[in-house]
N, C-alpha and C positions, 0 to 999 in steps of 0.2 A: 396261543397263550399270552404271549406278550402283549398282543392288541387288547385281550379281556383285561388284563391287570392295568393297562393304561386307561382303558374306558372307566374302571373301577375307581383309579385314582382322580380322574377328571370328575366325576360325579361327587367324590369327597369333597375335591376342592370347591365345586358349586355349591355343596351343603354348608362348607365352612364360610363362604361369601354371603349366603342367605342368612346364615346364623348371626354373623356381625351386622347385616342390613336390619335384621330383626331387633339386634340391641339398640341400633341407632333410633328405629321407629319407637322402643320402649321409652327411650329418653325423649323424644320430641312429644310422644303423648303424655310423658310425665309432666311437660312444660304446660301443655295444654290445660291438663288437671289442676296443676297447681295455680295457674291463673283463674280458673273457675273458682277454685278454692277461696282465693282472696275476695273474689266477686261476692261469693256466698257469705263469706265472714263479715263483709262490710254491710250487706243486706240484713244478716242477722242482728247485728249490732244496732243498726236502725230499729229495727223490729222491737229489740229489747227496750228501747226507750219508750215504746208506746205501753200506755196502761193496759195491763191485763194480758199482756202478750209476752212477758218477760221470761217466763219459766219455760216455755215453749222454745223460746229463740234459744236460751241456753242450752237446753237439752240437744237441738239441732246442731248448734256450734260444737258441742262436746262430741256428737255423733261423726259429724264432717272432719273434726281435727283428728279423731281416731283413724278414720278412714285415710286420710292423708298421711298419716304417721306410718300406717301399714304400707301404703305404696310406697313411701319413701325408704322404708327398709328394704323391701322387695327390690326396688331399684340399685339399691347398694349391693345386695346380693347378687343381683344379674351382672354388675359390672366385676365382681370379685370372681365369679365363675368364668368370665371372660379373661381376665388377666391370668388366673390358674391354669387354664387351658391353652391359651395361646401364647402366654409369654413364658410363665415358669416352667410348664410341663409339656411344652409342644413337641418335644422329641422323644418323650417316654413311650409313646407307640408309634409303630411304624405307620399305622393308618391316619395319624394326625390328632389334633386336639379334641375333636368331636367324640372320638373312641374313648379318650382319657375322661372327658367329662361324663360320658355314659356309665364307664365299668368303674371309676374312681370317685368322682365327685356325688354321683348320683345317690351313693348310700351314705354320705357323710353328714353331720348335723347341720351345716350351713343349707345344704340344699333341703334337707326335710324342713328345716326353719321356714325356708322361701315356701314351701308347700303349705304351711301353717298359715303363713301370712296371706297367701292366695285365698286360702279356705275362708278366713275369716271375713276379708272382703266380699266373698261370695255371700256369706251369711248376713252381712250388713246390707248388702244391696237387694238381697231376697227379702229381709226383714222390713225394710223400708217399702218395698213393693207390696207385700202382704198387709202391712199398716194402711197404706193408703186404699188398697181394696176393702178394708174393713171400715174404713170412713165412708165409702160409697154404698156400701150394702147395709149399715149399721142399722137404718130404719126400716129395712125389709125383713119379711117373715121367713124369706129365705137365708137370712144372714148365716146361721149355723151350718147349714150345708154347703154354702158357697165357700165358707172358710176351710172346711175340713181338708179338699184336696191339695191345695197350696201349702197349707201347714203340714200336712203329711209330707209333701215333698221336700220341704226345708228340714223336717225331721231325718228324712233319708239323706239329704244332702250333707248334714251334719254327721252323719253315720259312715257314709262312704269317704268322705274327706279325712276322718280320722282313720278308717282302714287304711286308706291309701298312704297316709303318712306312716303308720306302723309298718306296711309293706315295704314302703321305700328304704326303711333302715336296714333291710335285709340285702345282702350282695346279689346283684343281678346273676341268675343262672337261667338255664333252659327248663328245669323243671317247673319253677313257678312263673315262666313267661307269659303263657296264656292267661292265669290267674290276674296277673298285674296288667295285662293288655285289657282285659275287660273291666277291670277296677278302674282302669284309666278312662276308658270309654263312659262309664257311670259317672266318673267325676267330672268330666266336661259336659255331659248330656243333661244332667237333672236341672242345672241353672237356667240353660236358654228354655228348657221344656216349661218351667216354673215361670219364666218371664213371658213367654207367649200365653200360658194359660191366664196368667193374672191380668194380661191386657185385654186378652178375649172377653174375660169376665166383667173388667170395668167398662169396656166399649159397649157390652150387653146391656150393663146397668144404665148407662147413659143414654142408649138409645130406646130403652123402656120408657125412662123417665120423659124424653122428647116426644115419644109417640103418645104418652097420656096427655102431655101438655097440648100437644095438637089437637088430640080429640076434645079437649075441653076448651081451649081458647083459639083454636084455629093456628094456620101459620103465622107467626109473629118474628119480631126481631129476637126473642129469648130464645124460640126454638133453635134459630141460627147460631146463638151462643152456644148450645149444647154441642151442635156440630164443631163449634171451634175448640170446645174443651175435649172432645174426642180426638181430634186431629194434633192438638198438644199433646195428649196422653200418647198416641201412637209414637210422636217424634220422640219423646222422651225415651222410650224403651226399644224403639227400632234398631237404634245403634247397637245397644247391648246385646239383643237377640240375634242380630245378623253377625257380629264379630264374633260371639261365642258359639254360634252353629257353624260358621267357618272354621273355628279352632276344632269344634268337635270333627268334622269331615277331614279336615288335614291329619288330624291325630289317627282317627278311625282306618285310615289307608297309609300303613306304614311307608310305603313308597313314595309318598309325597315328599318333595323337597322343599315346600314353602311353609310347611309347619311351625318352624321356629319364628316365623314372621308374624304370625297370629298369636303364638303361644306368649311371647315375652311381653307383647304390648296388651293382652288381653286384660290383665289387672287393671291398668290405667283406663282403658275403654268402659269397664265397670263402674269406676268411681266417676268418670266424666258424666254417664249417664245419671249416677247418684246425685252429683252436684246440680245437674240440669233440674233435676225434680226438685232438690231443696231450696234452689233460687226461685223456682216458680212458687213454691210454699211461703218463701220467704217475703215475697212481692204481692203475696196475696192472690196469686193467678190460678192457684191449683184449687181442685173441689175440695169443699169442706163441709160439714155435716149440716149446716145451715144455709149452703149456697143455693138449693133447690127454692126454699122459702123467700131468700132474699131476691132471686131472679122473678119470681112469681109476684110477690109484692110491688117490686120495682115496676113491672108490666101492668098490674093493677091500677098503680098509683098515676101511672101515665095516661092509661086510658081514662080514669075518673077525671084528671084534670082536663083532657081534652074535651070530654063530654061537660062539665061546667063551663067551660070556656066556649063551647059552641051554643050553650044554652043561653049564656048571657049576652051574646053576641046580637045587636040589633038588626031586626028583620029588614 
């Protein structure tokens, strides 16, 4: 019996150590996100100075600033939970600060507020992903059908997040434990599923455009540029999708000891992916509605110039 209690205490101490490690990783990832925000703000300021691009740059700057503000509030609340659990109420429960956080802090307004800011960041990141998907498919006759599934998932995400926030206001009890658990699984599952779906649909669209270009003009430098855009797209969303999936898996298995490492830093990873996308849009490297025409016209112009040069070259 004593040996079993000692093992349980050792596991609790390990969970506490990993929880603090997760808090440290949250702070480090916030620093990376803040650096990217400063780079995005500078790029958007330069874009604002260009004629005809000021309005979009302002909207993007407000969008990213609000996301950074949400992440800042979440970071402050995370450190508040650590202070309350490990400093001021460490000895309130015999099993340690993690039990205090689960049974006391979990239903208090600051904790619910942190969930609301987490939810808003999910909405922001999914919103910009769906917007970029719309830009890619806008000129296709399949546009309405393509937009329905991710938009439906976004609406479901909003509903599940609000339900989770309401459920969190109730004191933890065994009767509602299963309901809260499955609600939490949906909370963490919908965003990565949406991200993976959006990435797949974007990649499909670019692949179809590339295939059509090859059929008409053959293998050219432009077709390679489409491949580069696909790679850039996957790079932008891979980090968010991978980290969110890891967060879901560690939450879905209650015995996992590393869940707090992924949970606390997940918010910052989301906005890092968001800022990477905004930066590429600000630098003109993202796909726009007129990109396909520009690439085709550029290739046609180069080909025509080469033909004229060859014709005028003396035999």
